[in-house]
All heavy atoms as an XYZ file, in Angstrom:
722
protein
N     -72.383      3.257     18.006
C     -73.790      3.447     18.332
C     -74.546      2.164     18.013
O     -74.168      1.423     17.118
C     -74.374      4.608     17.550
C     -73.755      5.965     17.864
S     -73.974      6.482     19.565
C     -75.572      7.221     19.483
N     -75.634      1.964     18.729
C     -76.460      0.772     18.532
C     -77.909      1.204     18.364
O     -78.335      2.222     18.914
C     -76.323     -0.159     19.732
N     -78.638      0.430     17.600
C     -80.078      0.680     17.443
C     -80.853     -0.334     18.263
O     -80.525     -1.517     18.275
C     -80.489      0.583     15.983
C     -80.051      1.808     15.217
C     -80.962      2.096     14.085
N     -80.515      3.346     13.467
C     -80.931      3.772     12.320
N     -81.809      3.073     11.618
N     -80.502      4.911     11.826
N     -81.880      0.176     18.931
C     -82.744     -0.665     19.736
C     -84.193     -0.440     19.330
O     -84.614      0.696     19.105
C     -82.598     -0.328     21.225
C     -81.334     -0.842     21.832
C     -80.163     -0.119     21.751
C     -81.314     -2.067     22.480
C     -78.988     -0.583     22.303
C     -80.141     -2.551     23.037
C     -78.975     -1.805     22.953
N     -84.933     -1.543     19.271
C     -86.373     -1.492     19.053
C     -87.029     -1.672     20.414
O     -86.676     -2.578     21.175
C     -86.830     -2.596     18.081
C     -88.345     -2.634     17.984
C     -86.211     -2.379     16.719
N     -87.987     -0.810     20.697
C     -88.745     -0.872     21.936
C     -90.221     -0.976     21.586
O     -90.746     -0.122     20.864
C     -88.494      0.396     22.764
C     -89.310      0.562     24.033
C     -88.929     -0.491     25.071
C     -89.144      1.960     24.594
N     -90.869     -2.023     22.062
C     -92.316     -2.171     21.899
C     -92.960     -2.008     23.262
O     -92.564     -2.668     24.229
C     -92.665     -3.538     21.316
C     -92.041     -3.891     19.971
C     -92.541     -5.253     19.515
C     -92.328     -2.838     18.925
N     -93.941     -1.121     23.315
C     -94.644     -0.823     24.560
C     -96.084     -1.302     24.496
O     -96.709     -1.238     23.434
C     -94.659      0.691     24.813
C     -93.316      1.408     24.855
C     -93.536      2.899     24.985
C     -92.477      0.874     25.989
N     -96.599     -1.733     25.636
C     -98.023     -2.010     25.799
C     -98.537     -1.024     26.834
O     -98.045     -0.987     27.962
C     -98.237     -3.454     26.273
C     -97.814     -4.469     25.241
C     -97.924     -5.905     25.738
O     -98.224     -6.131     26.933
O     -97.697     -6.808     24.924
N     -99.503     -0.200     26.434
C    -100.003      0.849     27.320
C    -100.914      0.291     28.409
O    -101.599     -0.718     28.225
C    -100.777      1.896     26.522
C     -99.933      2.691     25.559
C    -100.492      3.201     24.405
C     -98.593      2.936     25.797
C     -99.740      3.946     23.510
C     -97.822      3.681     24.909
C     -98.406      4.178     23.765
N    -100.935      1.007     29.532
C    -101.825      0.706     30.652
C    -102.068      2.001     31.412
O    -101.529      3.050     31.035
C    -101.225     -0.369     31.552
C     -99.891      0.012     32.187
C     -99.338     -1.133     32.992
C     -98.062     -0.726     33.721
N     -97.523     -1.819     34.536
N    -102.882      1.952     32.446
C    -103.183      3.141     33.256
C    -103.557      4.321     32.355
O    -102.966      5.391     32.399
C    -102.007      3.489     34.173
C    -101.696      2.375     35.143
O    -102.594      1.634     35.563
N    -100.445      2.216     35.494
N    -104.564      4.083     31.547
C    -104.930      4.995     30.458
C    -105.169      6.433     30.902
O    -104.701      7.365     30.254
C    -106.181      4.430     29.756
C    -106.391      4.913     28.364
C    -105.295      4.525     27.381
O    -104.404      3.720     27.682
O    -105.326      5.081     26.274
N    -105.897      6.646     31.990
C    -106.174      8.027     32.413
C    -104.891      8.784     32.725
O    -104.705      9.920     32.286
C    -107.105      8.037     33.631
C    -108.520      7.606     33.289
O    -108.900      7.640     32.095
O    -109.257      7.217     34.218
N    -104.003      8.157     33.482
C    -102.739      8.805     33.823
C    -101.867      8.987     32.583
O    -101.224     10.026     32.420
C    -101.983      7.979     34.859
C    -102.644      8.011     36.224
O    -103.382      8.978     36.520
O    -102.427      7.066     37.000
N    -101.863      7.989     31.705
C    -101.048      8.081     30.491
C    -101.474      9.266     29.641
O    -100.640     10.044     29.172
C    -101.151      6.783     29.673
C    -100.300      6.833     28.409
C    -100.436      5.564     27.594
N    -101.698      5.472     26.898
C    -101.958      6.015     25.703
N    -101.041      6.730     25.074
N    -103.127      5.861     25.138
N    -102.775      9.416     29.456
C    -103.255     10.508     28.603
C    -102.971     11.875     29.202
O    -102.737     12.837     28.472
C    -104.743     10.327     28.309
C    -105.065      9.096     27.443
C    -106.568      8.943     27.291
C    -104.379      9.163     26.092
N    -102.945     11.967     30.525
C    -102.629     13.244     31.174
C    -101.205     13.696     30.881
O    -100.949     14.893     30.750
C    -102.824     13.140     32.692
C    -104.261     13.097     33.115
C    -104.379     12.928     34.621
C    -105.823     12.659     35.013
N    -105.924     12.305     36.438
N    -100.280     12.747     30.785
C     -98.879     13.122     30.578
C     -98.427     12.950     29.127
O     -97.255     13.193     28.816
C     -97.927     12.348     31.525
C     -98.270     12.629     32.978
C     -97.922     10.861     31.225
N     -99.349     12.577     28.245
C     -98.956     12.350     26.852
C     -98.279     13.571     26.214
O     -97.269     13.406     25.519
C    -100.134     11.887     26.004
C     -99.698     11.569     24.575
C    -100.704     10.767     23.797
N    -101.986     11.420     23.719
C    -103.052     10.876     23.138
N    -102.989      9.676     22.594
N    -104.196     11.524     23.100
N     -98.764     14.803     26.420
C     -98.048     15.946     25.821
C     -96.591     16.030     26.283
O     -95.689     16.266     25.475
C     -98.866     17.159     26.276
C    -100.244     16.610     26.486
C    -100.029     15.234     27.054
N     -96.330     15.797     27.568
C     -94.953     15.832     28.075
C     -94.139     14.668     27.512
O     -92.956     14.834     27.197
C     -94.956     15.789     29.597
N     -94.758     13.507     27.367
C     -94.090     12.349     26.765
C     -93.668     12.675     25.333
O     -92.534     12.394     24.934
C     -95.040     11.146     26.790
C     -94.654     10.023     25.894
N     -93.610      9.167     26.164
C     -95.185      9.615     24.720
C     -93.515      8.273     25.186
N     -94.464      8.521     24.299
N     -94.551     13.289     24.575
C     -94.227     13.615     23.184
C     -93.153     14.691     23.094
O     -92.322     14.666     22.187
C     -95.496     13.994     22.431
C     -96.367     12.757     22.204
C     -97.569     13.019     21.375
N     -98.251     11.754     21.065
C     -99.401     11.669     20.445
N    -100.017     12.770     20.018
N     -99.955     10.499     20.219
N     -93.131     15.629     24.027
C     -92.050     16.621     24.072
C     -90.711     15.934     24.355
O     -89.686     16.284     23.766
C     -92.335     17.677     25.142
C     -93.451     18.632     24.774
C     -93.800     19.585     25.907
O     -93.040     19.659     26.905
O     -94.840     20.258     25.793
N     -90.745     14.977     25.245
C     -89.553     14.189     25.564
C     -89.037     13.484     24.308
O     -87.840     13.531     24.001
C     -89.917     13.180     26.663
C     -88.867     12.195     27.010
N     -87.719     12.516     27.693
C     -88.789     10.861     26.776
C     -86.983     11.435     27.862
N     -87.608     10.411     27.315
N     -89.937     12.850     23.560
C     -89.548     12.164     22.332
C     -89.000     13.142     21.296
O     -88.015     12.857     20.615
C     -90.728     11.389     21.746
C     -91.241     10.207     22.566
C     -92.438      9.570     21.863
C     -90.154      9.185     22.838
N     -89.624     14.301     21.172
C     -89.163     15.302     20.206
C     -87.741     15.747     20.528
O     -86.912     15.892     19.631
C     -90.114     16.507     20.195
C     -89.743     17.573     19.186
C     -89.814     17.082     17.741
O     -90.741     16.372     17.372
N     -88.840     17.461     16.931
N     -87.453     15.949     21.800
C     -86.094     16.343     22.199
C     -85.090     15.247     21.841
O     -83.995     15.542     21.355
C     -86.053     16.638     23.693
N     -85.467     13.984     22.063
C     -84.572     12.874     21.718
C     -84.346     12.794     20.208
O     -83.241     12.510     19.755
C     -85.145     11.556     22.235
C     -85.192     11.414     23.755
C     -86.031     10.216     24.149
C     -83.789     11.324     24.330
N     -85.388     13.057     19.437
C     -85.265     13.070     17.976
C     -84.282     14.156     17.550
O     -83.387     13.909     16.726
C     -86.636     13.295     17.342
C     -86.691     13.285     15.824
C     -86.411     11.885     15.285
C     -88.057     13.760     15.346
N     -84.419     15.338     18.119
C     -83.531     16.451     17.783
C     -82.083     16.175     18.182
O     -81.154     16.661     17.543
C     -84.047     17.734     18.436
C     -85.345     18.212     17.807
C     -86.050     19.301     18.595
O     -85.504     19.775     19.626
O     -87.177     19.670     18.196
N     -81.887     15.373     19.224
C     -80.542     15.010     19.672
C     -79.948     13.858     18.859
O     -78.789     13.509     19.035
C     -80.587     14.573     21.148
C     -80.978     15.649     22.109
C     -81.351     15.072     23.477
O     -81.117     13.915     23.773
N     -81.947     15.906     24.312
N     -80.762     13.246     18.002
C     -80.301     12.117     17.212
C     -80.328     10.795     17.955
O     -79.755      9.812     17.493
N     -80.992     10.758     19.084
C     -81.048      9.529     19.886
C     -82.304      8.709     19.603
O     -82.364      7.537     19.962
C     -80.966      9.897     21.353
C     -79.600     10.528     21.647
C     -79.571     11.314     22.908
N     -79.418     10.451     24.057
C     -79.592     10.872     25.293
N     -79.937     12.110     25.530
N     -79.439     10.064     26.300
N     -83.296      9.318     18.969
C     -84.528      8.635     18.580
C     -84.613      8.659     17.061
O     -84.472      9.720     16.448
C     -85.745      9.332     19.188
C     -87.101      8.725     18.860
C     -87.262      7.356     19.495
C     -88.215      9.656     19.338
N     -84.841      7.497     16.457
C     -84.965      7.399     15.007
C     -86.403      7.625     14.591
O     -86.692      8.414     13.689
C     -84.458      6.023     14.502
C     -84.660      5.879     13.005
C     -82.997      5.827     14.885
N     -87.327      6.946     15.250
C     -88.752      7.093     14.965
C     -89.544      6.551     16.142
O     -89.030      5.751     16.938
C     -89.151      6.392     13.651
O     -90.472      6.774     13.290
C     -89.062      4.882     13.761
N     -90.792      6.975     16.239
C     -91.658      6.501     17.317
C     -93.103      6.767     16.935
O     -93.392      7.713     16.207
C     -91.339      7.221     18.627
N     -93.982      5.934     17.444
C     -95.402      6.168     17.223
C     -96.244      5.048     17.788
O     -95.763      3.931     17.991
N     -97.520      5.369     18.047
C     -98.425      4.372     18.610
C     -98.969      3.440     17.535
O     -98.981      3.769     16.345
C     -99.559      5.227     19.189
C     -99.597      6.426     18.292
C     -98.158      6.683     17.911
N     -99.410      2.277     17.972
C    -100.148      1.386     17.080
C    -101.459      2.063     16.714
O    -101.940      2.938     17.431
C    -100.415      0.039     17.751
C     -99.179     -0.691     18.196
C     -98.922     -1.142     19.456
C     -98.044     -1.064     17.406
N     -97.692     -1.762     19.495
C     -97.141     -1.732     18.248
C     -97.700     -0.901     16.070
C     -95.913     -2.235     17.797
C     -96.479     -1.401     15.618
C     -95.609     -2.064     16.471
N    -102.047      1.671     15.610
C    -103.287      2.292     15.132
C    -104.405      2.193     16.161
O    -105.259      3.083     16.245
C    -103.718      1.666     13.801
N    -104.406      1.136     16.986
C    -105.453      0.986     18.003
C    -105.114      1.692     19.311
O    -105.870      1.648     20.269
C    -105.758     -0.491     18.257
C    -104.579     -1.263     18.845
O    -103.527     -0.659     19.159
O    -104.714     -2.498     18.992
N    -103.961      2.360     19.381
C    -103.493      3.111     20.548
C    -103.383      2.246     21.801
O    -103.527      2.726     22.912
C    -104.374      4.334     20.816
C    -103.630      5.411     21.596
O    -102.401      5.538     21.441
O    -104.284      6.127     22.396
N    -103.051      0.985     21.617
C    -102.873      0.065     22.753
C    -101.400     -0.074     23.134
O    -101.067     -0.749     24.098
C    -103.437     -1.321     22.421
C    -104.898     -1.338     22.078
C    -105.734     -1.328     23.312
C    -107.190     -1.470     22.921
N    -108.070     -0.975     23.919
N    -100.536      0.541     22.336
C     -99.111      0.460     22.574
C     -98.377      1.259     21.520
O     -98.991      2.016     20.767
N     -97.056      1.073     21.468
C     -96.254      1.863     20.533
C     -94.953      1.145     20.214
O     -94.550      0.209     20.908
C     -95.934      3.230     21.135
N     -94.299      1.641     19.155
C     -92.969      1.184     18.790
C     -92.053      2.404     18.711
O     -92.437      3.429     18.152
C     -92.968      0.479     17.438
C     -91.591     -0.020     17.047
S     -91.562     -0.972     15.523
C     -91.548      0.363     14.333
N     -90.882      2.260     19.293
C     -89.847      3.290     19.220
C     -88.570      2.636     18.731
O     -88.277      1.500     19.105
C     -89.540      3.885     20.598
C     -90.688      4.555     21.257
N     -90.568      5.086     22.519
C     -91.957      4.788     20.876
C     -91.725      5.627     22.876
N     -92.576      5.445     21.895
N     -87.799      3.370     17.952
C     -86.468      2.914     17.559
C     -85.472      3.984     17.992
O     -85.608      5.148     17.609
C     -86.379      2.649     16.045
C     -87.374      1.547     15.650
C     -84.948      2.255     15.663
C     -87.439      1.259     14.169
N     -84.518      3.562     18.799
C     -83.516      4.462     19.356
C     -82.148      4.165     18.764
O     -81.841      3.025     18.423
C     -83.421      4.272     20.875
C     -84.648      4.717     21.617
C     -85.706      3.846     21.851
C     -84.757      6.016     22.089
C     -86.839      4.255     22.532
C     -85.887      6.439     22.774
C     -86.922      5.550     22.992
O     -88.032      5.967     23.662
N     -81.321      5.206     18.688
C     -79.911      5.043     18.342
C     -79.115      5.629     19.504
O     -79.055      6.860     19.677
C     -79.578      5.747     17.030
C     -78.179      5.433     16.563
C     -77.971      5.772     15.105
O     -78.199      6.949     14.740
O     -77.615      4.870     14.348
N     -78.563      4.732     20.298
C     -77.894      5.115     21.543
C     -76.589      4.326     21.679
O     -76.316      3.416     20.902
C     -78.804      4.854     22.762
C     -80.002      5.793     22.750
C     -79.268      3.398     22.806
N     -75.832      4.677     22.680
C     -74.549      3.999     22.901
C     -74.748      2.531     23.285
O     -74.058      1.651     22.783
C     -73.768      4.732     23.995
C     -72.313      4.389     24.046
C     -71.563      4.729     22.766
O     -71.812      5.780     22.155
O     -70.715      3.904     22.380
N     -75.702      2.291     24.198
C     -75.922      0.927     24.682
C     -77.274      0.863     25.405
O     -77.972      1.869     25.529
C     -74.785      0.473     25.596
C     -74.510      1.437     26.744
O     -75.432      2.177     27.164
O     -73.375      1.463     27.228
N     -77.616     -0.333     25.870
C     -78.897     -0.500     26.550
C     -78.979      0.333     27.825
O     -80.052      0.823     28.189
C     -79.149     -1.977     26.865
C     -80.531     -2.216     27.441
C     -80.867     -3.670     27.655
O     -80.300     -4.547     26.968
O     -81.728     -3.943     28.514
N     -77.884      0.508     28.502
C     -77.880      1.317     29.722
C     -78.333      2.748     29.425
O     -79.117      3.330     30.188
C     -76.497      1.307     30.365
N     -77.853      3.314     28.323
C     -78.282      4.668     27.954
C     -79.777      4.692     27.647
O     -80.486      5.611     28.059
C     -77.500      5.188     26.754
C     -77.908      6.600     26.370
C     -77.194      7.146     25.151
O     -76.329      6.459     24.558
O     -77.521      8.286     24.775
N     -80.254      3.675     26.956
C     -81.682      3.614     26.657
C     -82.499      3.522     27.940
O     -83.519      4.195     28.087
C     -81.997      2.433     25.735
C     -83.464      2.230     25.390
C     -84.124      3.487     24.860
C     -83.610      1.082     24.410
N     -82.057      2.738     28.880
C     -82.780      2.612     30.165
C     -82.805      3.960     30.897
O     -83.805      4.304     31.514
C     -82.146      1.532     31.021
C     -82.244      0.147     30.399
C     -83.304     -0.656     31.032
N     -83.372     -1.987     30.429
C     -84.474     -2.683     30.398
N     -85.583     -2.201     30.925
N     -84.497     -3.881     29.849
N     -81.729      4.725     30.813
C     -81.710      6.067     31.419
C     -82.727      6.972     30.737
O     -83.418      7.759     31.401
C     -80.318      6.675     31.319
C     -79.290      6.015     32.200
C     -77.881      6.518     31.946
O     -77.693      7.498     31.186
O     -76.942      5.910     32.505
N     -82.826      6.879     29.418
C     -83.814      7.659     28.667
C     -85.222      7.294     29.129
O     -86.058      8.171     29.359
C     -83.643      7.428     27.152
C     -82.384      8.142     26.645
C     -84.879      7.879     26.374
C     -81.972      7.762     25.243
N     -85.479      6.007     29.261
C     -86.805      5.561     29.698
C     -87.109      6.029     31.113
O     -88.248      6.383     31.416
C     -86.912      4.040     29.602
C     -86.869      3.465     28.193
C     -86.897      1.942     28.253
C     -88.007      3.992     27.344
N     -86.111      6.062     31.968
C     -86.321      6.530     33.344
C     -86.791      7.980     33.375
O     -87.521      8.378     34.288
C     -85.044      6.398     34.168
C     -84.729      4.961     34.553
O     -85.615      4.082     34.428
O     -83.578      4.712     34.967
N     -86.402      8.780     32.383
C     -86.781     10.197     32.337
C     -88.083     10.454     31.579
O     -88.593     11.576     31.564
C     -85.654     11.021     31.709
C     -84.399     11.082     32.575
C     -83.390     12.070     32.054
N     -82.938     11.802     30.694
C     -81.938     10.986     30.368
N     -81.285     10.343     31.304
N     -81.589     10.822     29.107
N     -88.635      9.414     30.965
C     -89.868      9.567     30.183
C     -91.050      9.790     31.126
O     -91.218      9.054     32.098
C     -90.099      8.303     29.353
C     -91.199      8.456     28.326
O     -92.255      9.045     28.649
O     -91.015      7.978     27.201
N     -91.879     10.800     30.871
C     -93.054     11.029     31.708
C     -93.992      9.815     31.809
O     -94.658      9.642     32.825
C     -93.748     12.216     31.039
C     -92.625     12.959     30.382
C     -91.701     11.881     29.886
N     -94.030      8.972     30.798
C     -94.846      7.759     30.877
C     -94.346      6.829     31.981
O     -95.136      6.148     32.632
C     -94.840      7.019     29.543
C     -95.870      7.457     28.542
C     -96.692      8.556     28.750
C     -96.020      6.759     27.354
C     -97.625      8.949     27.811
C     -96.958      7.132     26.408
C     -97.764      8.223     26.642
O     -98.692      8.592     25.704
N     -93.041      6.792     32.202
C     -92.489      5.926     33.241
C     -92.954      6.388     34.616
O     -93.306      5.567     35.474
C     -90.954      5.923     33.167
O     -90.564      5.455     31.866
C     -90.346      5.023     34.226
N     -93.003      7.691     34.822
C     -93.378      8.239     36.121
C     -94.795      7.855     36.538
O     -95.083      7.759     37.737
C     -93.229      9.758     36.106
N     -95.679      7.630     35.564
C     -97.069      7.282     35.892
C     -97.379      5.813     35.585
O     -98.536      5.416     35.555
C     -98.088      8.210     35.181
C     -97.912      9.645     35.655
C     -97.996      8.089     33.671
N     -96.331      5.010     35.375
C     -96.485      3.577     35.114
C     -97.475      3.331     33.974
O     -98.417      2.562     34.097
C     -96.931      2.857     36.397
C     -96.816      1.349     36.302
O     -95.951      0.849     35.549
O     -97.609      0.657     36.974
N     -97.231      3.999     32.837
C     -98.168      3.992     31.714
C     -97.922      2.885     30.699
O     -98.653      2.789     29.723
C     -98.130      5.342     31.006
N     -96.907      2.053     30.922
C     -96.616      1.018     29.926
C     -95.880     -0.148     30.559
O     -95.268     -0.026     31.621
C     -95.773      1.575     28.778
C     -94.395      2.038     29.209
C     -93.317      1.151     29.236
C     -94.164      3.349     29.613
C     -92.066      1.564     29.647
C     -92.916      3.767     30.018
C     -91.867      2.871     30.039
O     -90.634      3.279     30.455
N     -95.951     -1.263     29.861
C     -95.077     -2.402     30.098
C     -94.217     -2.560     28.851
O     -94.677     -2.288     27.734
C     -95.886     -3.690     30.305
C     -96.620     -3.714     31.631
O     -96.059     -3.237     32.642
O     -97.764     -4.216     31.663
N     -93.004     -2.989     29.037
C     -92.130     -3.250     27.896
C     -92.442     -4.647     27.367
O     -92.277     -5.638     28.085
C     -90.645     -3.127     28.280
C     -90.327     -1.684     28.677
C     -89.746     -3.583     27.130
C     -88.916     -1.477     29.193
N     -92.921     -4.703     26.137
C     -93.189     -5.986     25.485
C     -91.921     -6.533     24.837
O     -91.733     -7.748     24.766
C     -94.292     -5.828     24.449
N     -91.055     -5.626     24.366
C     -89.802     -6.040     23.732
C     -88.820     -4.889     23.799
O     -89.186     -3.738     23.536
C     -90.036     -6.397     22.252
C     -88.787     -6.737     21.436
C     -88.303     -8.147     21.762
C     -89.061     -6.607     19.954
N     -87.599     -5.183     24.162
C     -86.498     -4.236     24.080
C     -85.332     -5.061     23.554
O     -84.827     -5.935     24.254
C     -86.173     -3.638     25.447
C     -85.220     -2.451     25.453
C     -85.295     -1.697     26.749
C     -83.831     -2.772     25.065
N     -84.958     -4.792     22.308
C     -83.969     -5.646     21.665
C     -83.077     -4.827     20.743
O     -83.557     -3.964     20.020
C     -84.688     -6.723     20.859
C     -83.811     -7.846     20.424
C     -84.637     -9.075     20.158
C     -83.695    -10.220     19.896
N     -84.144    -11.444     20.444
N     -81.779     -5.127     20.783
C     -80.868     -4.473     19.847
C     -81.169     -4.997     18.447
O     -81.434     -6.182     18.239
C     -79.417     -4.746     20.209
C     -78.454     -3.916     19.394
C     -77.015     -3.993     19.871
O     -76.745     -4.624     20.919
O     -76.156     -3.409     19.182
N     -81.117     -4.079     17.485
C     -81.529     -4.379     16.130
C     -80.405     -4.005     15.172
O     -79.759     -2.964     15.339
C     -82.800     -3.589     15.816
C     -83.335     -3.682     14.432
C     -83.584     -4.815     13.700
C     -83.745     -2.594     13.605
N     -84.120     -4.496     12.484
C     -84.225     -3.129     12.399
C     -83.748     -1.204     13.768
C     -84.708     -2.337     11.370
C     -84.228     -0.423     12.743
C     -84.703     -0.984     11.552
N     -80.178     -4.825     14.153
C     -79.178     -4.538     13.143
C     -79.886     -4.341     11.799
O     -80.167     -5.317     11.100
C     -78.169     -5.696     13.030
O     -77.592     -5.927     14.318
C     -77.071     -5.368     12.030
N     -80.205     -3.100     11.434
C     -80.868     -2.867     10.143
C     -79.890     -3.116      8.996
O     -78.695     -2.847      9.122
C     -81.283     -1.400     10.214
C     -80.373     -0.778     11.209
C     -79.987     -1.855     12.175
N     -80.435     -3.624      7.899
C     -79.593     -3.824      6.707
C     -79.931     -2.843      5.595
O     -79.200     -2.742      4.627
C     -79.686     -5.279      6.201
C     -81.126     -5.627      5.830
C     -79.106     -6.240      7.209
C     -81.278     -6.927      5.089
N     -81.035     -2.143      5.748
C     -81.444     -1.102      4.804
C     -81.775      0.157      5.580
O     -82.182      0.081      6.745
C     -82.661     -1.543      3.990
C     -82.465     -2.784      3.101
C     -83.791     -3.233      2.534
C     -81.484     -2.461      1.991
N     -81.652      1.311      4.944
C     -81.938      2.544      5.671
C     -83.332      2.521      6.184
O     -83.824      2.858      7.064
C     -81.777      3.638      4.642
C     -81.226      3.018      3.430
C     -81.294      1.548      3.590
């Protein structure tokens, strides 16, 4: 398994807010499956950080394709990078 850090920059605010409940349900399901470590928006709600534990980047891209935010073009990816944590 690999860990990936994803930094998002939000856009299309009206559409994003309409699908936010479905986006959060999507994240909750990933957390329950053990594929999401943590996620949350920046304090100014201009973007977010997610940390995933997945097989590879291809799996993460598939997860993003199913995210309701993707369907409404609610974000740009500022960073998607494999991460090697040294502490829990």
